[in-house]
C-alpha positions in Angstrom: -29.1 8.8 18.9 -27.6 7.6 16.3 -29.0 10.0 13.9 -27.6 12.8 16.0 -23.9 11.9 16.3 -21.8 13.1 13.9 -18.5 11.7 12.4 -15.4 13.1 11.0 -13.7 10.3 7.5 -9.5 10.4 7.3 -8.0 9.8 4.4 -5.9 11.0 2.2 -5.6 8.3 -0.5 -7.6 6.2 -3.1 -7.5 3.3 -0.7 -10.9 5.2 0.8 -12.6 6.8 -1.9 -15.3 3.8 -2.2 -16.1 3.4 1.7 -16.7 7.5 1.7 -19.1 6.8 -1.7 -20.7 3.7 0.1 -21.5 5.7 3.7 -22.7 8.8 1.1 -24.6 6.1 -0.5 -26.0 4.7 2.4 -27.3 7.7 3.6 -24.9 8.1 6.8 -22.0 11.2 5.1 -19.4 12.3 7.8 -20.0 16.3 9.3 -16.2 16.2 7.8 -13.8 15.1 5.6 -9.8 15.1 6.4 -7.8 14.6 3.6 -4.0 14.9 2.5 -3.0 18.7 1.0 -1.1 18.7 -2.6 2.3 19.4 -1.2 1.8 15.6 0.0 0.8 14.4 -3.3 4.4 13.0 -3.7 3.0 9.8 -1.4 2.0 6.7 -2.9 -1.8 6.3 -3.9 -2.3 9.7 -3.0 -5.9 11.2 -4.2 -7.3 15.2 -4.0 -10.3 14.2 -2.4 -11.9 17.6 -3.4 -13.9 16.2 -6.5 -15.9 13.2 -3.7 -16.7 15.5 -1.5 -18.1 18.3 -3.7 -20.2 15.9 -5.6 -21.9 14.5 -2.1 -22.1 18.0 -0.6 -19.5 17.1 2.3 -17.6 19.6 4.6 -13.5 19.1 3.4 -9.9 20.4 5.1 -6.9 19.3 4.0 -4.4 18.9 6.8 -0.7 17.2 7.1 -1.0 16.5 10.8 -3.9 15.3 12.3 -2.8 16.8 15.7 -2.8 20.5 14.5 -4.9 22.7 15.7 -6.5 23.8 12.8 -7.7 20.0 13.4 -9.1 20.0 16.8 -11.3 23.3 16.0 -12.1 21.9 12.6 -13.3 18.9 14.5 -14.9 21.0 17.8 -17.2 23.4 15.7 -19.4 20.2 14.4 -19.8 18.5 17.3 -18.2 15.2 16.0 -18.4 12.1 18.3 -16.6 9.6 16.2 -12.8 9.3 13.8 -12.9 7.2 11.6 -9.4 7.0 9.4 -8.9 4.9 6.1 -5.6 5.7 5.2 -3.3 7.5 6.7 0.3 7.1 7.1 1.0 9.2 10.7 -0.3 8.0 14.5 -3.6 9.7 15.1 -2.4 12.0 18.3 -3.7 10.4 21.4 -5.2 13.6 22.9 -7.5 14.1 19.8 -9.4 10.9 20.6 -9.2 11.1 23.9 -11.3 14.5 23.1 -13.8 12.3 20.9 -17.0 10.6 22.7 -16.3 7.6 20.5 -12.7 7.8 20.0 -11.2 7.0 16.6 -11.2 3.7 14.7 -9.1 2.4 11.9 -8.7 0.6 9.0 -5.7 -1.4 8.4 -4.7 -3.7 5.2 -3.5 -6.3 7.3 -4.3 -9.5 9.3 -3.9 -7.6 12.6 -1.6 -8.7 15.1 0.2 -9.8 11.8 1.2 -6.6 9.7 1.7 -4.1 11.7 3.6 -1.1 10.5 4.1 0.5 7.3 3.3 -0.3 3.0 1.2 -3.5 4.5 0.1 -3.9 0.8 3.0 -4.8 -0.8 5.0 -6.5 2.1 1.4 -8.8 1.7 3.0 -9.6 -2.0 6.8 -10.1 -0.9 6.3 -12.2 1.8 4.1 -14.0 -0.4 1.1 -14.8 1.5 -1.5 -16.6 -0.1 -4.7 -15.1 2.5 -4.3 -12.0 4.2 -7.1 -9.6 5.7 -8.7 -5.9 6.5 -9.1 -5.2 9.9 -11.0 -2.4 11.4 -9.8 -1.7 14.8 -10.3 1.4 17.5 -7.7 3.5 17.8 -5.1 3.7 21.1 -2.8 6.0 20.2 -0.3 2.8 19.5 0.9 1.6 15.9 -2.1 -0.5 15.0 -2.5 -2.2 18.8 -6.1 -1.3 19.3 -9.0 -3.8 20.0 -10.5 -6.0 16.7 -14.2 -4.7 15.3 -14.0 -7.1 12.7 -12.0 -8.6 10.0 -12.5 -9.5 6.3 -10.5 -12.4 5.3 -9.7 -13.0 1.0 -7.4 -14.8 -1.1 -4.1 -13.6 -2.2 -3.3 -15.4 -5.8 0.0 -16.2 -6.7 0.2 -13.7 -9.6 -1.5 -10.7 -7.8 -0.1 -7.1 -8.5 -0.5 -4.2 -5.9 -2.5 -2.8 -8.0 -5.6 -5.3 -7.9 -4.7 -5.9 -4.2 -4.9 -2.6 -2.8 -8.6 -2.5 -5.7 -9.4 -5.7 -3.5 -8.6 -3.6 -0.1 -10.8 -0.6 -1.1 -13.8 -2.5 -1.4 -13.5 -4.9 1.9 -13.2 -1.8 3.4 -16.0 -0.2 2.1 -18.6 -3.5 2.7 -16.8 -3.5 6.6 -17.0 0.3 7.0 -20.8 0.6 5.8 -21.8 -2.3 7.5 -20.6 -0.8 11.3 -21.4 2.6 11.2 -24.3 2.4 13.1 -22.8 0.4 15.8 -19.6 2.4 15.9 -21.5 5.8 16.5 -23.6 4.1 18.4 -20.6 2.4 20.9 -22.0 -0.8 20.5 -19.2 -2.0 18.4 -17.8 -5.1 19.0 -14.3 -5.5 20.8 -12.0 -8.3 21.3 -8.0 -8.0 21.6 -5.7 -8.7 19.5 -4.4 -11.7 19.9 -1.5 -14.2 18.5 1.6 -14.1 16.6 2.5 -10.2 16.3 4.4 -8.9 13.5 6.0 -5.4 12.8 6.2 -4.7 9.1 8.6 -1.7 8.2 8.8 1.2 6.0 9.9 0.9 2.5 11.0 3.9 0.6 11.5 4.0 -3.1 15.6 3.1 -3.4 13.8 -0.7 -1.1 13.0 -1.3 -5.3 16.5 -1.8 -6.7 16.2 -5.0 -8.6 18.7 -7.0 -8.0 19.0 -9.6 -11.4 21.4 -12.1 -9.6 17.7 -13.3 -7.5 15.8 -15.9 -8.6 13.2 -15.1 -11.5 10.2 -15.5 -8.8 11.8 -13.2 -6.7 12.3 -10.5 -9.5 8.5 -11.1 -10.3 7.2 -10.8 -7.0 9.1 -7.4 -6.5 7.6 -5.9 -9.6 4.6 -7.0 -8.6 4.8 -5.4 -5.0 5.5 -2.0 -6.5 3.0 -1.8 -9.1 0.5 1.2 -9.1 0.1 3.3 -7.4 3.2 2.2 -5.5 6.4 3.7 -7.0 7.4 0.4 -9.3 10.9 -1.8 -9.1 13.8 -0.8 -11.1 17.6 -1.5 -12.4 19.6 1.1 -13.8 20.5 0.6 -17.5 23.7 2.2 -19.2 22.9 5.2 -16.1 19.6 5.5 -16.9 16.6 4.3 -13.9 14.1 1.6 -15.6 11.2 1.5 -14.0 9.5 -2.5 -14.7 6.2 -1.5 -14.1 4.3 -5.3 -15.3 5.3 -7.8 -16.7 5.6 -11.9 -16.1 7.8 -14.7 -16.6 8.4 -16.6 -19.3 9.9 -20.2 -19.0 10.3 -21.0 -22.1 12.5 -18.0 -23.4 16.2 -19.7 -22.8 17.9 -17.4 -20.6 21.8 -16.2 -20.7 23.9 -14.3 -18.0 22.1 -12.7 -14.9 20.9 -8.8 -16.2 21.4 -9.6 -19.8 19.3 -9.3 -22.1 17.7 -11.3 -24.2 15.6 -12.2 -27.3 11.6 -13.2 -26.0 9.6 -13.1 -28.7 8.5 -11.2 -32.0 10.3 -7.9 -33.1 11.7 -6.5 -30.5 9.8 -8.2 -27.6 13.0 -9.3 -25.1 13.3 -10.0 -21.5 16.0 -10.2 -18.9 18.0 -13.0 -17.3 17.7 -13.7 -13.5 20.1 -15.6 -11.2 17.7 -18.9 -12.0 18.0 -18.8 -15.3 14.5 -17.8 -15.9 13.8 -14.9 -18.0 11.6 -11.8 -17.0 9.5 -10.8 -20.0 8.5 -6.8 -19.5 5.0 -5.2 -20.3 5.1 -1.8 -19.6 8.5 -0.2 -18.6 9.2 3.8 -17.7 13.0 5.1 -19.0 13.7 7.8 -15.8 10.6 10.2 -15.4 9.4 9.9 -18.7 5.9 8.5 -19.1 5.4 4.4 -19.9 6.1 3.1 -23.0 6.0 -0.6 -24.7 9.7 -2.0 -23.9 9.5 -3.0 -28.0 9.4 0.2 -28.7 12.9 1.0 -27.5 16.3 -0.1 -29.6 18.3 0.6 -26.5 17.5 -2.9 -24.7 19.2 -5.1 -27.5 20.1 -9.0 -27.3 23.7 -8.8 -25.3 22.8 -5.9 -23.7 23.3 -6.0 -19.7 21.8 -3.6 -16.7 24.4 -2.6 -14.4 25.1 -4.2 -11.5 24.4 -2.8 -8.7 26.4 -2.2 -6.0 26.3 -3.8 -2.0 25.5 -0.7 -0.8 22.4 -0.1 -2.9 21.0 -3.5 -2.4 21.2 -3.2 1.7 19.7 -1.1 3.1 18.9 0.0 6.6 17.2 -3.0 8.5 14.8 -1.8 11.5 15.6 -4.1 14.6 13.9 -7.7 14.9 10.5 -8.0 16.6 11.2 -10.2 19.9 9.7 -13.8 19.1 9.1 -12.9 15.5 10.2 -15.7 12.9 12.6 -14.5 10.0 10.2 -12.9 7.0 11.2 -14.7 3.3 12.0 -11.4 1.7 15.1 -11.8 4.2 16.8 -14.2 2.1 15.8 -11.7 -1.3 19.1 -9.4 -2.2 16.0 -6.9 -3.8 15.8 -4.3 -0.9 13.3 -5.3 0.9 
């Protein structure tokens, strides 16, 4: 019976590529892949699925809205029983789930019910979590509220970047989905209600990544790591130019100055910027405005004694959603970096 059932794989992000590759390698390819169209390429982590679908001879549909008639008709025409969502930024319409004999399942890179909502990978680092999980759960039309099928836990090292966490999550998703796909198609996958502390993580915008160098060095370092590739990056203004700190690290052996000031941090033109507690953050790779990445030491504009522009209070105080009843204050609310 399982061999005759078909599923649709939905993802517009690089996060979903390893799982799709693994499913195909195990002889369980989807009957249809739905991914984002090119006009959504600005979304963090976007990947064009055309190459992988061609390589595995999979039918491929690009769509911005899973509730569209085009998606509904494509699913119906292929007699699909199950929807598998592995990286999609909007809720799956309930009417689409109701039309499928096996409904739908989703993969979420947080230990539900902790971490419902948006941007779970950056928030995991911003909240300084030391462990996290990938959750496979039944879609119920709500916001990551469906019954849990499985969870895979892993450690989060203190120096982990979003790039490393993204790759780790993608691997865990691939392992979990490959192990569960037959149960999902057979309708025998386990399910348990979400229990325990609930937290909902809000959406993050690129403007939330502005750095305030009066914050502690640990806070600056955490923001840079949380917004590393494939996210837009933490940034500060310098002489009217937008400087994105793509990577870097604190160097406690360097003598700091006033917050936001550029100081010498090594031979040649190696430099760092002083944070609010006197520690110095040394960039490894930066980007100026929309330019290509560069070695910070190659740019003479960052000379000792210069200062990054001081952000306005408005730039550091984006609107925040109302707190979830019963939810404890989040560590990043103490940051002045726009988290």
